[in-house]
C-alpha positions as a Markdown table, in Angstrom:
| # | Residue | x | y | z |
|---|---|---|---|---|
| 1 | Met | 0.7 | -0.1 | 0.4 |
| 2 | Ala | 3.1 | 2.1 | 0.8 |
| 3 | Ser | 4.6 | 1.4 | -2.5 |
| 4 | Ser | 1.4 | 2.8 | -4.5 |
| 5 | Ser | 0.8 | 5.9 | -2.9 |
| 6 | Gly | 4.6 | 6.8 | -3.1 |
| 7 | Arg | 3.8 | 6.2 | -7.0 |
| 8 | Leu | 1.1 | 9.2 | -7.1 |
| 9 | Val | 2.8 | 11.4 | -5.3 |
| 10 | Lys | 5.8 | 10.8 | -7.4 |
| 11 | Trp | 3.2 | 11.3 | -10.7 |
| 12 | Ala | 2.2 | 14.4 | -8.9 |
| 13 | Leu | 5.1 | 15.8 | -8.3 |
| 14 | Met | 5.8 | 15.0 | -11.9 |
| 15 | Leu | 2.5 | 16.6 | -13.9 |
| 16 | Thr | 3.0 | 19.8 | -12.2 |
| 17 | Gln | 5.3 | 21.2 | -14.4 |
| 18 | Phe | 2.9 | 20.9 | -16.8 |
| 19 | Ala | 0.3 | 22.8 | -15.4 |
| 20 | Ile | -3.1 | 20.7 | -16.0 |
| 21 | Asp | -6.5 | 21.5 | -15.6 |
| 22 | Tyr | -9.7 | 19.9 | -15.2 |
| 23 | Lys | -12.6 | 21.2 | -16.9 |
| 24 | Gln | -15.7 | 19.9 | -17.1 |
| 25 | Arg | -17.5 | 18.6 | -19.9 |
| 26 | Leu | -20.3 | 20.1 | -20.5 |
| 27 | Ala | -24.0 | 17.7 | -21.8 |
| 28 | Ile | -24.0 | 17.4 | -25.6 |
| 29 | Lys | -27.4 | 17.7 | -26.8 |
| 30 | Gly | -28.4 | 14.4 | -29.4 |
| 31 | Gln | -29.4 | 16.2 | -31.7 |
| 32 | Ala | -26.4 | 18.4 | -31.7 |
| 33 | Leu | -24.4 | 15.9 | -31.6 |
| 34 | Ala | -25.8 | 14.1 | -34.8 |
| 35 | Asp | -26.2 | 17.0 | -36.3 |
| 36 | Phe | -22.3 | 17.0 | -36.2 |
| 37 | Val | -21.8 | 13.5 | -37.6 |
| 38 | Val | -23.7 | 14.3 | -40.5 |
| 39 | Glu | -21.2 | 17.3 | -41.3 |
| 40 | Cys | -18.1 | 15.3 | -40.5 |
| 41 | Thr | -19.8 | 12.5 | -42.9 |
| 42 | Ala | -18.1 | 11.8 | -46.8 |
| 43 | Arg | -19.2 | 12.8 | -49.7 |
| 44 | Asp | -21.6 | 10.7 | -50.4 |
| 45 | Ser | -20.1 | 8.3 | -53.8 |
| 46 | Arg | -23.6 | 6.6 | -54.6 |
| 47 | Leu | -24.8 | 8.1 | -57.7 |
| 48 | Gln | -28.0 | 10.7 | -57.4 |
| 49 | Val | -30.8 | 9.6 | -60.0 |
| 50 | His | -32.5 | 12.5 | -61.1 |
| 51 | Glu | -36.3 | 12.3 | -62.2 |
| 52 | Asp | -35.8 | 15.1 | -65.1 |
| 53 | Cys | -32.5 | 14.4 | -66.3 |
| 54 | Asp | -32.5 | 18.2 | -67.5 |
| 55 | Ala | -33.2 | 19.2 | -63.9 |
| 56 | Ala | -30.3 | 20.0 | -61.6 |
| 57 | Trp | -31.9 | 19.4 | -58.3 |
| 58 | Trp | -29.6 | 20.6 | -55.3 |
| 59 | Glu | -30.9 | 19.1 | -52.0 |
| 60 | Val | -30.9 | 21.1 | -49.1 |
| 61 | Ala | -31.3 | 19.2 | -45.6 |
| 62 | Thr | -31.5 | 21.9 | -41.8 |
| 63 | Asp | -31.8 | 21.6 | -38.8 |
| 64 | Gly | -32.8 | 24.4 | -35.7 |
| 65 | Ser | -32.7 | 24.2 | -32.2 |
| 66 | Ser | -33.3 | 26.4 | -29.3 |
| 67 | Gly | -31.9 | 25.5 | -25.4 |
| 68 | Lys | -31.6 | 27.7 | -22.8 |
| 69 | Lys | -27.6 | 28.0 | -23.6 |
| 70 | Gly | -27.9 | 29.4 | -26.9 |
| 71 | Ser | -29.4 | 28.4 | -29.9 |
| 72 | Gly | -28.5 | 27.8 | -33.2 |
| 73 | Gly | -29.0 | 26.0 | -36.8 |
| 74 | Gly | -27.2 | 23.8 | -39.0 |
| 75 | Val | -27.4 | 23.9 | -42.9 |
| 76 | Val | -25.9 | 21.8 | -45.4 |
| 77 | Val | -26.5 | 22.1 | -49.2 |
| 78 | Thr | -25.7 | 19.5 | -51.7 |
| 79 | Ser | -25.2 | 20.8 | -55.1 |
| 80 | Pro | -26.3 | 18.1 | -58.3 |
| 81 | Glu | -22.5 | 17.0 | -58.7 |
| 82 | Gly | -22.2 | 16.2 | -55.1 |
| 83 | Phe | -20.8 | 18.6 | -53.5 |
| 84 | Lys | -21.6 | 19.9 | -50.2 |
| 85 | Met | -21.7 | 22.7 | -48.3 |
| 86 | Tyr | -21.7 | 23.3 | -44.5 |
| 87 | Tyr | -23.4 | 26.4 | -42.2 |
| 88 | Ala | -23.6 | 26.7 | -39.5 |
| 89 | Leu | -26.1 | 29.3 | -37.7 |
| 90 | Ile | -25.5 | 31.2 | -34.2 |
| 91 | Tyr | -29.0 | 32.6 | -33.7 |
| 92 | His | -28.2 | 36.3 | -31.4 |
| 93 | Phe | -32.1 | 36.0 | -30.2 |
| 94 | Ser | -33.7 | 33.3 | -28.2 |
| 95 | Pro | -36.5 | 32.1 | -30.3 |
| 96 | Lys | -38.6 | 29.6 | -29.2 |
| 97 | Asn | -37.6 | 25.6 | -30.7 |
| 98 | Asn | -39.8 | 25.9 | -34.1 |
| 99 | Glu | -38.8 | 29.8 | -34.7 |
| 100 | Ala | -35.1 | 28.1 | -34.5 |
| 101 | Lys | -36.4 | 25.2 | -37.3 |
| 102 | Tyr | -37.9 | 27.7 | -39.5 |
| 103 | Glu | -34.6 | 29.9 | -39.0 |
| 104 | Ala | -32.4 | 27.3 | -40.6 |
| 105 | Phe | -35.3 | 25.8 | -43.3 |
| 106 | Ile | -35.0 | 29.9 | -44.6 |
| 107 | Ala | -31.4 | 30.1 | -44.4 |
| 108 | Gly | -31.1 | 26.7 | -46.2 |
| 109 | Leu | -33.6 | 27.8 | -48.9 |
| 110 | Gln | -31.2 | 31.5 | -49.2 |
| 111 | His | -28.0 | 29.8 | -49.2 |
| 112 | Ala | -29.4 | 27.0 | -52.4 |
| 113 | Arg | -30.9 | 30.2 | -53.9 |
| 114 | Asp | -27.6 | 32.3 | -54.0 |
| 115 | Phe | -25.9 | 28.8 | -55.4 |
| 116 | Gly | -28.5 | 29.3 | -58.6 |
| 117 | Ala | -30.6 | 26.5 | -57.8 |
| 118 | Asn | -33.9 | 26.6 | -59.1 |
| 119 | Tyr | -34.9 | 22.2 | -58.2 |
| 120 | Val | -34.4 | 21.3 | -54.5 |
| 121 | Arg | -35.5 | 18.9 | -52.0 |
| 122 | Ile | -35.8 | 19.8 | -48.8 |
| 123 | Gln | -34.7 | 17.3 | -46.0 |
| 124 | Ile | -35.8 | 18.6 | -42.9 |
| 125 | Asp | -36.9 | 16.6 | -39.4 |
| 126 | Ser | -40.1 | 18.8 | -38.4 |
| 127 | Leu | -42.8 | 17.4 | -39.4 |
| 128 | Leu | -44.8 | 21.2 | -37.9 |
| 129 | Val | -42.5 | 23.1 | -40.5 |
| 130 | Val | -43.2 | 20.4 | -43.6 |
| 131 | Arg | -47.4 | 20.6 | -42.4 |
| 132 | Gln | -47.0 | 24.7 | -41.8 |
| 133 | Val | -45.6 | 25.6 | -45.3 |
| 134 | Leu | -47.6 | 22.9 | -47.5 |
| 135 | Gly | -50.9 | 24.1 | -45.6 |
| 136 | Asp | -52.0 | 21.4 | -43.7 |
| 137 | Phe | -51.4 | 22.5 | -40.0 |
| 138 | Glu | -53.0 | 25.5 | -38.8 |
| 139 | Ile | -50.4 | 28.0 | -38.0 |
| 140 | Asn | -51.1 | 29.4 | -33.9 |
| 141 | Gly | -49.1 | 32.7 | -33.5 |
| 142 | Asp | -48.3 | 35.5 | -35.6 |
| 143 | Gln | -44.4 | 35.2 | -35.0 |
| 144 | Leu | -44.6 | 31.5 | -36.5 |
| 145 | Tyr | -46.8 | 32.9 | -39.6 |
| 146 | Gln | -44.5 | 35.5 | -40.6 |
| 147 | Tyr | -41.9 | 32.5 | -41.0 |
| 148 | Arg | -44.4 | 30.6 | -42.4 |
| 149 | Asn | -45.3 | 33.1 | -45.3 |
| 150 | Leu | -40.8 | 34.0 | -45.3 |
| 151 | Ala | -40.5 | 30.6 | -46.4 |
| 152 | Leu | -43.0 | 30.5 | -48.6 |
| 153 | Glu | -41.9 | 33.2 | -50.4 |
| 154 | Lys | -38.6 | 31.5 | -50.8 |
| 155 | Leu | -39.6 | 28.7 | -52.1 |
| 156 | Ser | -41.6 | 30.9 | -54.8 |
| 157 | Val | -38.5 | 31.9 | -56.9 |
| 158 | Met | -37.8 | 28.3 | -56.8 |
| 159 | Gln | -38.7 | 26.8 | -60.4 |
| 160 | Glu | -40.0 | 23.6 | -59.0 |
| 161 | Asp | -38.9 | 22.4 | -54.8 |
| 162 | Arg | -40.3 | 19.2 | -53.3 |
| 163 | Leu | -40.5 | 18.9 | -49.1 |
| 164 | Pro | -40.4 | 15.3 | -47.5 |
| 165 | Asn | -44.4 | 13.9 | -48.3 |
| 166 | Asp | -43.5 | 11.0 | -45.7 |
| 167 | Pro | -44.1 | 12.3 | -41.8 |
| 168 | Asp | -42.8 | 8.7 | -41.4 |
| 169 | Arg | -39.5 | 9.8 | -43.0 |
| 170 | Ala | -39.3 | 13.1 | -41.2 |
| 171 | Gln | -40.0 | 11.0 | -37.9 |
| 172 | Lys | -38.3 | 8.4 | -38.1 |
| 173 | Thr | -35.0 | 10.4 | -38.9 |
| 174 | Lys | -35.6 | 12.3 | -35.4 |
| 175 | Leu | -35.9 | 9.0 | -33.4 |
| 176 | Arg | -32.4 | 8.2 | -34.7 |
| 177 | Ala | -30.5 | 11.1 | -34.0 |
| 178 | Pro | -30.7 | 10.3 | -30.3 |
| 179 | Arg | -28.4 | 7.5 | -30.8 |
| 180 | Phe | -25.7 | 9.3 | -32.4 |
């Protein structure tokens, strides 16, 4: 027993010269970690099959979240050639969670349009945002109404867009996210 405490003292003396400080890690929200994994994955090497050979389909994947320690979003814009552009959004205001998702959605549409996209497939895990934009869900609150109108304005300049039709797909994406 005395030899192990002697080794601890020896190591403590040796390590004091390096000024090592312990910093406690903050909890990582499952969705933030899932977004990080998506951002750091390699380029998709599978060939994209386009319904319309003349159309150059872009893909926009968005997510936003809001919490006590801050809020933000992420956007991945994929060109028809498979080149991915990543954007991290930091909101300098305190939106509600659905407002943060709308902010990311609108930013994704704007980035795609800035690159000249006319045909866009959109991936978003918020069923509420998709259904409100499609007009299937009622909008409660003036702020969400303004977000929906801005999203529709951004979509109107596109020649064609595809929001996820399958509500189960959006839900499955949301359920898989905490596993990462």
